[in-house]
Backbone atoms as SQL, in Angstrom:
CREATE TABLE atoms (id INTEGER PRIMARY KEY, chain TEXT, resi INTEGER, resn TEXT, atom TEXT, x REAL, y REAL, z REAL);
INSERT INTO atoms VALUES
  (1, 'A', 1, 'MET', 'N', -164.246, 21.018, -38.113),
  (2, 'A', 1, 'MET', 'CA', -164.932, 20.040, -37.372),
  (3, 'A', 1, 'MET', 'C', -165.470, 18.904, -38.286),
  (4, 'A', 2, 'PRO', 'N', -165.236, 17.723, -37.978),
  (5, 'A', 2, 'PRO', 'CA', -165.849, 16.643, -38.756),
  (6, 'A', 2, 'PRO', 'C', -167.306, 16.340, -38.831),
  (7, 'A', 3, 'ILE', 'N', -167.894, 15.994, -39.529),
  (8, 'A', 3, 'ILE', 'CA', -169.303, 15.498, -39.549),
  (9, 'A', 3, 'ILE', 'C', -169.294, 14.260, -38.697),
  (10, 'A', 4, 'ALA', 'N', -169.884, 14.049, -37.661),
  (11, 'A', 4, 'ALA', 'CA', -170.025, 13.248, -36.718),
  (12, 'A', 4, 'ALA', 'C', -171.304, 12.100, -37.307),
  (13, 'A', 5, 'ILE', 'N', -172.598, 12.388, -37.337),
  (14, 'A', 5, 'ILE', 'CA', -173.800, 11.835, -37.488),
  (15, 'A', 5, 'ILE', 'C', -174.435, 12.264, -38.570),
  (16, 'A', 6, 'VAL', 'N', -175.087, 11.368, -39.465),
  (17, 'A', 6, 'VAL', 'CA', -175.921, 11.836, -40.542),
  (18, 'A', 6, 'VAL', 'C', -177.327, 11.111, -40.177),
  (19, 'A', 7, 'SER', 'N', -178.376, 11.892, -40.147),
  (20, 'A', 7, 'SER', 'CA', -179.660, 11.249, -40.001),
  (21, 'A', 7, 'SER', 'C', -180.155, 10.630, -41.188),
  (22, 'A', 8, 'ILE', 'N', -180.677, 9.372, -41.312),
  (23, 'A', 8, 'ILE', 'CA', -181.197, 8.763, -42.496),
  (24, 'A', 8, 'ILE', 'C', -182.763, 8.428, -41.930),
  (25, 'A', 9, 'PRO', 'N', -183.763, 9.210, -42.825),
  (26, 'A', 9, 'PRO', 'CA', -185.076, 8.951, -42.396),
  (27, 'A', 9, 'PRO', 'C', -185.600, 7.583, -42.987),
  (28, 'A', 10, 'VAL', 'N', -186.302, 6.876, -41.905),
  (29, 'A', 10, 'VAL', 'CA', -186.892, 5.560, -42.152),
  (30, 'A', 10, 'VAL', 'C', -188.333, 5.611, -41.586),
  (31, 'A', 11, 'ALA', 'N', -189.077, 4.653, -42.154),
  (32, 'A', 11, 'ALA', 'CA', -190.395, 4.278, -41.677),
  (33, 'A', 11, 'ALA', 'C', -190.331, 3.233, -40.691),
  (34, 'A', 12, 'ASP', 'N', -189.685, 2.307, -40.906),
  (35, 'A', 12, 'ASP', 'CA', -189.463, 0.762, -40.220),
  (36, 'A', 12, 'ASP', 'C', -187.964, 0.870, -39.750),
  (37, 'A', 13, 'GLN', 'N', -187.710, 1.246, -38.388),
  (38, 'A', 13, 'GLN', 'CA', -186.267, 1.166, -37.986),
  (39, 'A', 13, 'GLN', 'C', -185.628, -0.145, -37.911),
  (40, 'A', 14, 'ALA', 'N', -186.514, -1.171, -37.724),
  (41, 'A', 14, 'ALA', 'CA', -185.834, -2.585, -37.676),
  (42, 'A', 14, 'ALA', 'C', -185.521, -2.927, -39.047),
  (43, 'A', 15, 'ARG', 'N', -186.479, -3.005, -40.043),
  (44, 'A', 15, 'ARG', 'CA', -186.283, -3.145, -41.313),
  (45, 'A', 15, 'ARG', 'C', -184.873, -2.431, -42.121),
  (46, 'A', 16, 'ALA', 'N', -184.832, -1.336, -41.383),
  (47, 'A', 16, 'ALA', 'CA', -183.851, -0.422, -42.078),
  (48, 'A', 16, 'ALA', 'C', -182.260, -0.925, -41.628),
  (49, 'A', 17, 'ARG', 'N', -182.404, -1.316, -40.080),
  (50, 'A', 17, 'ARG', 'CA', -181.308, -1.898, -39.512),
  (51, 'A', 17, 'ARG', 'C', -180.709, -2.906, -40.274),
  (52, 'A', 18, 'GLY', 'N', -181.596, -3.838, -40.570),
  (53, 'A', 18, 'GLY', 'CA', -181.111, -5.085, -41.291),
  (54, 'A', 18, 'GLY', 'C', -180.476, -4.880, -42.558),
  (55, 'A', 19, 'PHE', 'N', -181.017, -4.064, -43.454),
  (56, 'A', 19, 'PHE', 'CA', -180.453, -3.543, -44.677),
  (57, 'A', 19, 'PHE', 'C', -179.115, -2.914, -44.552),
  (58, 'A', 20, 'TYR', 'N', -178.993, -1.999, -43.416),
  (59, 'A', 20, 'TYR', 'CA', -177.629, -1.494, -43.351),
  (60, 'A', 20, 'TYR', 'C', -176.541, -2.232, -42.684),
  (61, 'A', 21, 'THR', 'N', -177.079, -3.264, -41.903),
  (62, 'A', 21, 'THR', 'CA', -176.040, -4.261, -41.193),
  (63, 'A', 21, 'THR', 'C', -175.934, -5.443, -42.199),
  (64, 'A', 22, 'ASP', 'N', -176.960, -6.099, -42.445),
  (65, 'A', 22, 'ASP', 'CA', -176.704, -7.395, -43.323),
  (66, 'A', 22, 'ASP', 'C', -176.145, -7.125, -44.725),
  (67, 'A', 23, 'ILE', 'N', -176.804, -6.229, -45.591),
  (68, 'A', 23, 'ILE', 'CA', -176.395, -6.002, -46.917),
  (69, 'A', 23, 'ILE', 'C', -175.344, -4.795, -46.937),
  (70, 'A', 24, 'MET', 'N', -175.228, -3.564, -46.266),
  (71, 'A', 24, 'MET', 'CA', -174.287, -2.745, -46.622),
  (72, 'A', 24, 'MET', 'C', -173.270, -2.792, -45.479),
  (73, 'A', 25, 'GLU', 'N', -173.179, -3.708, -44.611),
  (74, 'A', 25, 'GLU', 'CA', -172.290, -4.243, -43.702),
  (75, 'A', 25, 'GLU', 'C', -171.849, -3.068, -42.507),
  (76, 'A', 26, 'PHE', 'N', -172.915, -2.338, -42.338),
  (77, 'A', 26, 'PHE', 'CA', -172.547, -1.161, -41.366),
  (78, 'A', 26, 'PHE', 'C', -172.543, -2.199, -40.053),
  (79, 'A', 27, 'ALA', 'N', -171.464, -1.592, -38.977),
  (80, 'A', 27, 'ALA', 'CA', -171.614, -2.031, -37.613),
  (81, 'A', 27, 'ALA', 'C', -172.498, -1.083, -36.693),
  (82, 'A', 28, 'VAL', 'N', -172.972, -1.844, -35.905),
  (83, 'A', 28, 'VAL', 'CA', -173.974, -1.309, -34.918),
  (84, 'A', 28, 'VAL', 'C', -173.124, -0.685, -33.945),
  (85, 'A', 29, 'MET', 'N', -173.134, 0.633, -33.738),
  (86, 'A', 29, 'MET', 'CA', -172.648, 1.336, -32.443),
  (87, 'A', 29, 'MET', 'C', -173.313, 1.435, -31.121),
  (88, 'A', 30, 'ARG', 'N', -174.757, 1.745, -31.521),
  (89, 'A', 30, 'ARG', 'CA', -175.781, 1.837, -30.324),
  (90, 'A', 30, 'ARG', 'C', -177.072, 1.438, -30.830),
  (91, 'A', 31, 'ASP', 'N', -177.881, 0.884, -29.926),
  (92, 'A', 31, 'ASP', 'CA', -179.236, 0.470, -30.460),
  (93, 'A', 31, 'ASP', 'C', -179.979, 0.446, -29.013),
  (94, 'A', 32, 'GLU', 'N', -180.590, 1.636, -28.766),
  (95, 'A', 32, 'GLU', 'CA', -181.298, 1.707, -27.386),
  (96, 'A', 32, 'GLU', 'C', -182.638, 2.247, -27.469),
  (97, 'A', 33, 'ALA', 'N', -183.403, 1.917, -26.680),
  (98, 'A', 33, 'ALA', 'CA', -184.789, 2.513, -26.717),
  (99, 'A', 33, 'ALA', 'C', -184.781, 4.153, -26.469),
  (100, 'A', 34, 'MET', 'N', -185.628, 4.775, -27.248),
  (101, 'A', 34, 'MET', 'CA', -185.843, 6.216, -27.062),
  (102, 'A', 34, 'MET', 'C', -187.124, 6.640, -27.217),
  (103, 'A', 35, 'GLY', 'N', -188.010, 6.307, -26.139),
  (104, 'A', 35, 'GLY', 'CA', -189.313, 6.617, -26.124),
  (105, 'A', 35, 'GLY', 'C', -190.074, 5.267, -26.659),
  (106, 'A', 36, 'PRO', 'N', -191.346, 5.510, -26.844),
  (107, 'A', 36, 'PRO', 'CA', -192.204, 4.213, -26.973),
  (108, 'A', 36, 'PRO', 'C', -192.104, 3.831, -28.336),
  (109, 'A', 37, 'ASP', 'N', -192.025, 4.726, -29.268),
  (110, 'A', 37, 'ASP', 'CA', -191.990, 4.390, -30.787),
  (111, 'A', 37, 'ASP', 'C', -190.593, 4.539, -31.524),
  (112, 'A', 38, 'SER', 'N', -189.663, 4.641, -30.861),
  (113, 'A', 38, 'SER', 'CA', -188.374, 5.079, -31.557),
  (114, 'A', 38, 'SER', 'C', -187.137, 4.379, -30.713),
  (115, 'A', 39, 'ARG', 'N', -186.201, 4.156, -31.342),
  (116, 'A', 39, 'ARG', 'CA', -184.826, 3.752, -30.979),
  (117, 'A', 39, 'ARG', 'C', -183.917, 4.591, -31.523),
  (118, 'A', 40, 'TRP', 'N', -182.678, 4.650, -30.808),
  (119, 'A', 40, 'TRP', 'CA', -181.563, 5.352, -31.203),
  (120, 'A', 40, 'TRP', 'C', -180.755, 4.216, -31.973),
  (121, 'A', 41, 'ILE', 'N', -180.547, 4.235, -33.100),
  (122, 'A', 41, 'ILE', 'CA', -179.795, 3.114, -33.634),
  (123, 'A', 41, 'ILE', 'C', -178.801, 3.884, -34.583),
  (124, 'A', 42, 'GLN', 'N', -177.421, 3.669, -34.157),
  (125, 'A', 42, 'GLN', 'CA', -176.471, 4.536, -34.539),
  (126, 'A', 42, 'GLN', 'C', -175.301, 3.395, -35.359),
  (127, 'A', 43, 'LEU', 'N', -175.257, 3.549, -36.599),
  (128, 'A', 43, 'LEU', 'CA', -174.386, 2.613, -37.434),
  (129, 'A', 43, 'LEU', 'C', -173.087, 3.223, -37.940),
  (130, 'A', 44, 'GLN', 'N', -171.985, 2.436, -38.061),
  (131, 'A', 44, 'GLN', 'CA', -170.901, 2.846, -38.688),
  (132, 'A', 44, 'GLN', 'C', -170.656, 2.107, -39.910),
  (133, 'A', 45, 'PRO', 'N', -170.202, 2.740, -41.081),
  (134, 'A', 45, 'PRO', 'CA', -170.049, 2.188, -42.293),
  (135, 'A', 45, 'PRO', 'C', -168.594, 1.686, -42.123),
  (136, 'A', 46, 'PRO', 'N', -168.513, 0.380, -43.111),
  (137, 'A', 46, 'PRO', 'CA', -167.087, -0.468, -42.947),
  (138, 'A', 46, 'PRO', 'C', -165.830, 0.702, -43.176),
  (139, 'A', 47, 'GLY', 'N', -164.890, 0.674, -42.477),
  (140, 'A', 47, 'GLY', 'CA', -163.867, 1.517, -42.791),
  (141, 'A', 47, 'GLY', 'C', -164.039, 2.926, -41.936),
  (142, 'A', 48, 'GLY', 'N', -165.054, 3.036, -41.315),
  (143, 'A', 48, 'GLY', 'CA', -165.198, 4.434, -40.473),
  (144, 'A', 48, 'GLY', 'C', -165.851, 5.443, -41.040),
  (145, 'A', 49, 'GLY', 'N', -165.289, 6.664, -40.431),
  (146, 'A', 49, 'GLY', 'CA', -165.920, 7.969, -41.184),
  (147, 'A', 49, 'GLY', 'C', -167.065, 8.369, -40.212),
  (148, 'A', 50, 'ALA', 'N', -168.020, 9.190, -40.914),
  (149, 'A', 50, 'ALA', 'CA', -169.124, 9.607, -40.058),
  (150, 'A', 50, 'ALA', 'C', -170.057, 8.370, -39.689),
  (151, 'A', 51, 'SER', 'N', -170.875, 8.472, -38.802),
  (152, 'A', 51, 'SER', 'CA', -172.047, 7.123, -38.614),
  (153, 'A', 51, 'SER', 'C', -173.208, 7.871, -38.916),
  (154, 'A', 52, 'ILE', 'N', -174.207, 6.950, -39.169),
  (155, 'A', 52, 'ILE', 'CA', -175.325, 7.322, -39.239),
  (156, 'A', 52, 'ILE', 'C', -176.332, 6.798, -38.305),
  (157, 'A', 53, 'THR', 'N', -177.458, 7.538, -38.097),
  (158, 'A', 53, 'THR', 'CA', -178.662, 7.115, -37.096),
  (159, 'A', 53, 'THR', 'C', -179.943, 6.873, -38.071),
  (160, 'A', 54, 'LEU', 'N', -180.711, 6.152, -37.660),
  (161, 'A', 54, 'LEU', 'CA', -181.834, 5.532, -38.530),
  (162, 'A', 54, 'LEU', 'C', -183.059, 6.410, -37.847),
  (163, 'A', 55, 'VAL', 'N', -183.643, 7.386, -38.026),
  (164, 'A', 55, 'VAL', 'CA', -184.549, 8.157, -37.678),
  (165, 'A', 55, 'VAL', 'C', -185.957, 8.084, -38.162),
  (166, 'A', 56, 'ASN', 'N', -186.757, 8.426, -37.092),
  (167, 'A', 56, 'ASN', 'CA', -188.346, 8.377, -37.452),
  (168, 'A', 56, 'ASN', 'C', -189.025, 9.528, -36.855),
  (169, 'A', 57, 'TRP', 'N', -188.240, 10.506, -36.413),
  (170, 'A', 57, 'TRP', 'CA', -188.756, 11.453, -35.537),
  (171, 'A', 57, 'TRP', 'C', -188.695, 12.807, -36.152),
  (172, 'A', 58, 'PHE', 'N', -188.390, 13.061, -37.327),
  (173, 'A', 58, 'PHE', 'CA', -188.478, 14.704, -37.586),
  (174, 'A', 58, 'PHE', 'C', -189.249, 14.546, -38.754),
  (175, 'A', 59, 'ASP', 'N', -190.428, 15.672, -38.480),
  (176, 'A', 59, 'ASP', 'CA', -191.332, 15.787, -39.711),
  (177, 'A', 59, 'ASP', 'C', -190.911, 16.069, -40.991),
  (178, 'A', 60, 'ALA', 'N', -190.038, 17.020, -40.823),
  (179, 'A', 60, 'ALA', 'CA', -189.523, 17.481, -42.004),
  (180, 'A', 60, 'ALA', 'C', -188.589, 16.622, -42.811),
  (181, 'A', 61, 'MET', 'N', -188.470, 15.296, -42.165),
  (182, 'A', 61, 'MET', 'CA', -187.519, 14.395, -43.193),
  (183, 'A', 61, 'MET', 'C', -188.337, 13.105, -43.270),
  (184, 'A', 62, 'PRO', 'N', -189.100, 13.020, -44.156),
  (185, 'A', 62, 'PRO', 'CA', -189.848, 11.733, -44.534),
  (186, 'A', 62, 'PRO', 'C', -189.262, 10.835, -44.921),
  (187, 'A', 63, 'PRO', 'N', -189.428, 9.403, -44.644),
  (188, 'A', 63, 'PRO', 'CA', -188.561, 8.416, -45.248),
  (189, 'A', 63, 'PRO', 'C', -188.382, 8.560, -46.685),
  (190, 'A', 64, 'GLY', 'N', -187.206, 8.017, -46.640),
  (191, 'A', 64, 'GLY', 'CA', -186.658, 8.186, -48.239),
  (192, 'A', 64, 'GLY', 'C', -186.133, 9.621, -48.874),
  (193, 'A', 65, 'CYS', 'N', -186.142, 10.537, -48.071),
  (194, 'A', 65, 'CYS', 'CA', -185.914, 11.877, -48.677),
  (195, 'A', 65, 'CYS', 'C', -184.244, 12.083, -48.804),
  (196, 'A', 66, 'GLN', 'N', -183.399, 11.284, -48.141),
  (197, 'A', 66, 'GLN', 'CA', -182.082, 11.699, -47.975),
  (198, 'A', 66, 'GLN', 'C', -181.404, 11.073, -49.285),
  (199, 'A', 67, 'GLN', 'N', -180.755, 11.895, -50.117),
  (200, 'A', 67, 'GLN', 'CA', -180.372, 11.618, -51.421),
  (201, 'A', 67, 'GLN', 'C', -178.799, 11.904, -51.494),
  (202, 'A', 68, 'GLY', 'N', -177.939, 11.077, -52.140),
  (203, 'A', 68, 'GLY', 'CA', -176.769, 11.465, -52.676),
  (204, 'A', 68, 'GLY', 'C', -175.634, 11.331, -51.631),
  (205, 'A', 69, 'LEU', 'N', -175.972, 10.698, -50.507),
  (206, 'A', 69, 'LEU', 'CA', -174.854, 10.583, -49.349),
  (207, 'A', 69, 'LEU', 'C', -173.981, 9.460, -50.282),
  (208, 'A', 70, 'MET', 'N', -172.442, 9.773, -50.076),
  (209, 'A', 70, 'MET', 'CA', -171.560, 8.765, -50.863),
  (210, 'A', 70, 'MET', 'C', -170.711, 7.839, -49.858),
  (211, 'A', 71, 'LEU', 'N', -170.653, 6.761, -50.190),
  (212, 'A', 71, 'LEU', 'CA', -169.724, 5.744, -49.691),
  (213, 'A', 71, 'LEU', 'C', -168.581, 5.387, -50.504),
  (214, 'A', 72, 'GLY', 'N', -167.524, 5.330, -50.063),
  (215, 'A', 72, 'GLY', 'CA', -166.120, 4.982, -51.019),
  (216, 'A', 72, 'GLY', 'C', -165.870, 3.448, -50.785),
  (217, 'A', 73, 'VAL', 'N', -165.393, 3.031, -51.927),
  (218, 'A', 73, 'VAL', 'CA', -165.289, 1.663, -51.768),
  (219, 'A', 73, 'VAL', 'C', -163.903, 1.491, -52.722),
  (220, 'A', 74, 'PRO', 'N', -162.870, 0.548, -52.590),
  (221, 'A', 74, 'PRO', 'CA', -161.593, 0.406, -53.321),
  (222, 'A', 74, 'PRO', 'C', -162.071, -0.139, -54.617),
  (223, 'A', 75, 'ASP', 'N', -163.036, -1.075, -54.835),
  (224, 'A', 75, 'ASP', 'CA', -163.306, -1.892, -55.978),
  (225, 'A', 75, 'ASP', 'C', -164.774, -1.681, -56.362),
  (226, 'A', 76, 'ILE', 'N', -165.152, -0.964, -57.294),
  (227, 'A', 76, 'ILE', 'CA', -166.600, -0.674, -57.597),
  (228, 'A', 76, 'ILE', 'C', -167.019, -1.894, -58.229),
  (229, 'A', 77, 'GLU', 'N', -166.326, -2.665, -59.170),
  (230, 'A', 77, 'GLU', 'CA', -166.937, -3.748, -59.727),
  (231, 'A', 77, 'GLU', 'C', -167.247, -4.655, -58.602),
  (232, 'A', 78, 'ALA', 'N', -166.381, -4.781, -57.731),
  (233, 'A', 78, 'ALA', 'CA', -166.731, -6.021, -56.768),
  (234, 'A', 78, 'ALA', 'C', -167.775, -5.763, -55.740),
  (235, 'A', 79, 'GLU', 'N', -167.885, -4.315, -55.667),
  (236, 'A', 79, 'GLU', 'CA', -169.061, -3.873, -54.592),
  (237, 'A', 79, 'GLU', 'C', -170.188, -4.203, -55.478),
  (238, 'A', 80, 'HIS', 'N', -170.415, -3.683, -56.535),
  (239, 'A', 80, 'HIS', 'CA', -171.437, -3.962, -57.570),
  (240, 'A', 80, 'HIS', 'C', -172.042, -5.265, -57.651),
  (241, 'A', 81, 'ALA', 'N', -171.044, -6.246, -57.608),
  (242, 'A', 81, 'ALA', 'CA', -171.407, -7.612, -57.972),
  (243, 'A', 81, 'ALA', 'C', -171.819, -8.230, -56.299),
  (244, 'A', 82, 'ARG', 'N', -171.329, -7.777, -55.438),
  (245, 'A', 82, 'ARG', 'CA', -171.664, -8.376, -54.208),
  (246, 'A', 82, 'ARG', 'C', -173.150, -7.729, -53.801),
  (247, 'A', 83, 'LEU', 'N', -173.320, -6.441, -54.218),
  (248, 'A', 83, 'LEU', 'CA', -174.956, -6.107, -53.869),
  (249, 'A', 83, 'LEU', 'C', -175.781, -6.777, -54.795),
  (250, 'A', 84, 'ALA', 'N', -175.417, -6.974, -56.055),
  (251, 'A', 84, 'ALA', 'CA', -176.391, -7.609, -56.958),
  (252, 'A', 84, 'ALA', 'C', -176.527, -8.906, -56.498),
  (253, 'A', 85, 'GLY', 'N', -175.392, -9.606, -56.022),
  (254, 'A', 85, 'GLY', 'CA', -175.562, -11.078, -55.750),
  (255, 'A', 85, 'GLY', 'C', -176.524, -11.306, -54.347),
  (256, 'A', 86, 'LEU', 'N', -176.458, -10.163, -53.628),
  (257, 'A', 86, 'LEU', 'CA', -177.398, -10.159, -52.435),
  (258, 'A', 86, 'LEU', 'C', -179.047, -9.649, -52.779),
  (259, 'A', 87, 'GLY', 'N', -179.176, -9.427, -54.095),
  (260, 'A', 87, 'GLY', 'CA', -180.443, -9.158, -54.685),
  (261, 'A', 87, 'GLY', 'C', -181.125, -7.702, -54.367),
  (262, 'A', 88, 'VAL', 'N', -179.816, -6.922, -54.237),
  (263, 'A', 88, 'VAL', 'CA', -180.178, -5.541, -54.168),
  (264, 'A', 88, 'VAL', 'C', -180.111, -4.820, -55.665),
  (265, 'A', 89, 'GLU', 'N', -181.019, -3.951, -55.929),
  (266, 'A', 89, 'GLU', 'CA', -181.141, -3.208, -57.228),
  (267, 'A', 89, 'GLU', 'C', -180.016, -2.177, -57.263),
  (268, 'A', 90, 'VAL', 'N', -178.918, -2.574, -57.951),
  (269, 'A', 90, 'VAL', 'CA', -177.871, -1.409, -58.287),
  (270, 'A', 90, 'VAL', 'C', -177.997, -0.963, -59.584),
  (271, 'A', 91, 'ALA', 'N', -177.784, 0.302, -59.873),
  (272, 'A', 91, 'ALA', 'CA', -177.625, 0.955, -61.095),
  (273, 'A', 91, 'ALA', 'C', -176.285, 0.558, -61.792),
  (274, 'A', 92, 'PRO', 'N', -176.386, 0.829, -63.262),
  (275, 'A', 92, 'PRO', 'CA', -174.930, 0.391, -63.804),
  (276, 'A', 92, 'PRO', 'C', -174.007, 1.246, -63.238),
  (277, 'A', 93, 'ILE', 'N', -172.677, 0.825, -63.467),
  (278, 'A', 93, 'ILE', 'CA', -171.569, 1.613, -63.143),
  (279, 'A', 93, 'ILE', 'C', -171.311, 2.644, -64.043),
  (280, 'A', 94, 'ARG', 'N', -171.269, 3.798, -63.590),
  (281, 'A', 94, 'ARG', 'CA', -171.010, 5.234, -64.421),
  (282, 'A', 94, 'ARG', 'C', -169.602, 5.518, -64.130),
  (283, 'A', 95, 'LYS', 'N', -169.213, 6.597, -65.130),
  (284, 'A', 95, 'LYS', 'CA', -167.775, 7.144, -64.951),
  (285, 'A', 95, 'LYS', 'C', -167.845, 8.655, -64.932),
  (286, 'A', 96, 'GLU', 'N', -167.221, 9.186, -64.045),
  (287, 'A', 96, 'GLU', 'CA', -167.308, 10.768, -64.065),
  (288, 'A', 96, 'GLU', 'C', -165.692, 11.192, -63.810),
  (289, 'A', 97, 'ALA', 'N', -165.510, 12.574, -63.869),
  (290, 'A', 97, 'ALA', 'CA', -164.140, 12.633, -63.668),
  (291, 'A', 97, 'ALA', 'C', -163.396, 12.169, -62.260),
  (292, 'A', 98, 'TRP', 'N', -164.443, 12.594, -61.267),
  (293, 'A', 98, 'TRP', 'CA', -164.041, 12.194, -60.094),
  (294, 'A', 98, 'TRP', 'C', -164.012, 10.694, -59.508),
  (295, 'A', 99, 'GLY', 'N', -164.727, 9.850, -60.512),
  (296, 'A', 99, 'GLY', 'CA', -164.461, 8.508, -60.003),
  (297, 'A', 99, 'GLY', 'C', -165.458, 7.598, -60.679),
  (298, 'A', 100, 'ARG', 'N', -165.582, 6.264, -60.400),
  (299, 'A', 100, 'ARG', 'CA', -166.551, 5.517, -61.094),
  (300, 'A', 100, 'ARG', 'C', -167.763, 5.112, -59.807),
  (301, 'A', 101, 'TYR', 'N', -168.683, 5.033, -60.220),
  (302, 'A', 101, 'TYR', 'CA', -169.982, 4.801, -59.164),
  (303, 'A', 101, 'TYR', 'C', -171.174, 3.906, -59.636),
  (304, 'A', 102, 'THR', 'N', -171.846, 3.800, -58.588),
  (305, 'A', 102, 'THR', 'CA', -173.225, 3.137, -58.863),
  (306, 'A', 102, 'THR', 'C', -174.253, 3.847, -57.902),
  (307, 'A', 103, 'MET', 'N', -175.358, 3.618, -58.142),
  (308, 'A', 103, 'MET', 'CA', -176.721, 4.035, -57.021),
  (309, 'A', 103, 'MET', 'C', -177.169, 2.934, -56.379),
  (310, 'A', 104, 'VAL', 'N', -177.661, 3.154, -54.952),
  (311, 'A', 104, 'VAL', 'CA', -178.337, 1.871, -54.416),
  (312, 'A', 104, 'VAL', 'C', -179.209, 2.613, -53.618),
  (313, 'A', 105, 'ALA', 'N', -180.466, 2.119, -53.242),
  (314, 'A', 105, 'ALA', 'CA', -181.399, 2.760, -52.372),
  (315, 'A', 105, 'ALA', 'C', -181.714, 1.626, -51.355),
  (316, 'A', 106, 'ASP', 'N', -181.952, 2.163, -50.005),
  (317, 'A', 106, 'ASP', 'CA', -182.247, 1.500, -48.984),
  (318, 'A', 106, 'ASP', 'C', -183.825, 0.987, -49.150),
  (319, 'A', 107, 'PRO', 'N', -184.678, 0.263, -48.064),
  (320, 'A', 107, 'PRO', 'CA', -185.919, -0.036, -48.232),
  (321, 'A', 107, 'PRO', 'C', -186.883, 1.129, -48.332),
  (322, 'A', 108, 'ASP', 'N', -186.566, 2.205, -47.881),
  (323, 'A', 108, 'ASP', 'CA', -187.351, 3.573, -47.847),
  (324, 'A', 108, 'ASP', 'C', -187.107, 4.481, -49.114),
  (325, 'A', 109, 'GLY', 'N', -186.112, 4.085, -49.900),
  (326, 'A', 109, 'GLY', 'CA', -185.807, 5.062, -50.901),
  (327, 'A', 109, 'GLY', 'C', -184.672, 5.919, -50.791),
  (328, 'A', 110, 'ASN', 'N', -184.018, 6.025, -49.663),
  (329, 'A', 110, 'ASN', 'CA', -182.964, 6.988, -49.392),
  (330, 'A', 110, 'ASN', 'C', -181.764, 6.340, -50.308),
  (331, 'A', 111, 'ARG', 'N', -181.249, 7.312, -51.331),
  (332, 'A', 111, 'ARG', 'CA', -180.412, 6.673, -52.349),
  (333, 'A', 111, 'ARG', 'C', -178.912, 7.202, -52.193),
  (334, 'A', 112, 'TRP', 'N', -178.205, 6.135, -52.181),
  (335, 'A', 112, 'TRP', 'CA', -176.509, 6.307, -51.803),
  (336, 'A', 112, 'TRP', 'C', -175.851, 6.258, -53.182),
  (337, 'A', 113, 'VAL', 'N', -174.811, 6.963, -53.134),
  (338, 'A', 113, 'VAL', 'CA', -173.896, 6.903, -54.067),
  (339, 'A', 113, 'VAL', 'C', -172.641, 6.009, -53.624),
  (340, 'A', 114, 'VAL', 'N', -172.353, 4.878, -54.285),
  (341, 'A', 114, 'VAL', 'CA', -171.207, 3.886, -53.958),
  (342, 'A', 114, 'VAL', 'C', -170.198, 4.107, -55.069),
  (343, 'A', 115, 'ALA', 'N', -169.012, 4.512, -54.555),
  (344, 'A', 115, 'ALA', 'CA', -167.958, 5.013, -55.411),
  (345, 'A', 115, 'ALA', 'C', -166.574, 4.743, -55.174),
  (346, 'A', 116, 'GLU', 'N', -165.987, 4.437, -56.333),
  (347, 'A', 116, 'GLU', 'CA', -164.397, 4.117, -56.309),
  (348, 'A', 116, 'GLU', 'C', -164.036, 5.546, -56.738),
  (349, 'A', 117, 'LEU', 'N', -163.332, 6.292, -55.901),
  (350, 'A', 117, 'LEU', 'CA', -162.939, 7.498, -56.242),
  (351, 'A', 117, 'LEU', 'C', -161.653, 7.601, -56.875),
  (352, 'A', 118, 'ALA', 'N', -161.438, 8.287, -57.868),
  (353, 'A', 118, 'ALA', 'CA', -160.163, 8.632, -58.703),
  (354, 'A', 118, 'ALA', 'C', -159.233, 9.283, -57.652),
  (355, 'A', 119, 'ALA', 'N', -158.044, 8.947, -58.037),
  (356, 'A', 119, 'ALA', 'CA', -156.863, 9.365, -57.105),
  (357, 'A', 119, 'ALA', 'C', -156.442, 10.804, -57.427);
């Protein structure tokens, strides 16, 4: 069974939504009220795959604790340049046996691996 949704813990759902839609180019699948202080914000990365939801209701998941989720891109140099051009702090591109990658963090400190995977 495939992974359907991954929870990304954030402090400010609106700020996080802006980062993921404007910078990371995720598409909004759902954005609905979920009680007085929360929204169900479900986003899809470019190209599909599992979606994410921006959560602020799990006590055991403080904002910024999600680390190491990976996004695949066809050209790591182009994506690195695009993100840097938008003012995002991106790590230098590194190479491993499995591919070339950079790291990027959302406004809460959730860190993503952005990778061009080896064939």
